[in-house]
C-alpha positions, 0 to 999 in steps of 0.5 A: 500500500505504501509504494502505491500511495507514494506514487499518488503524492505531489509528483502525480500530475496525471491520475484524476480517478482512483478505483480501489474497490473490490469487484469480486466481493470475495477479496483480491487475488492475494486475499487482501482488502484495503484496511486502516493501514493502507488508508493511512498511506493513502491519506498521506498521499492525498494531503499532497495531491492536487489532481485526484478528483475521485476515489472509489474504495468500495467493498474493502475493509476500511472500518472506522479506523480507515475513515479516521486515518483518511480524515486529515487528508479529506479535511485538507484536500481541495480537489477530491469531489467524489468519495466511494466508501460503500460496503466498508463496515464504517459503523457509527464511529466511521460515520461520525468521522465522515460527518466531521469531514463533510462539515468542513470540506465543501469540495466533496459533492458526491459520497457513497456510504451504502451497505455500511449498516448505518443506523438512522442516527448515523444517517441523520448525522451525515445528512446534517453534515451534508447541509443544504448547499449540496445535492441530497441525491449525491449522498448515497445511503 
């Protein structure tokens, strides 16, 4: 994960969309899914990246720790407009961390958190953080 993230840093001036979702739903060939540690490396790269506009991390194993690891990058990055976090086991803590990001980062205009088993309270918190200035149809539960 670290080497791939290093390639996304400030020297990347060409890659705008990053698809790191697991389409097989059974894991990658090597049996691994992106978890909190890889998310930490990705976060470091995103802090310095000014090109990537879309990241899809669906069907991985981020959990709350992974979202929390991405939080500093998501708070500071101003080019990322679309974030896919579907089916990652975010839970209440992950939803809270994402809500913090959504309150402060108005650049994100499309977020997918489907399949994370969020409670009504968690979805309400995310809706409130999304606010009236963004299209409610682009926040997917």
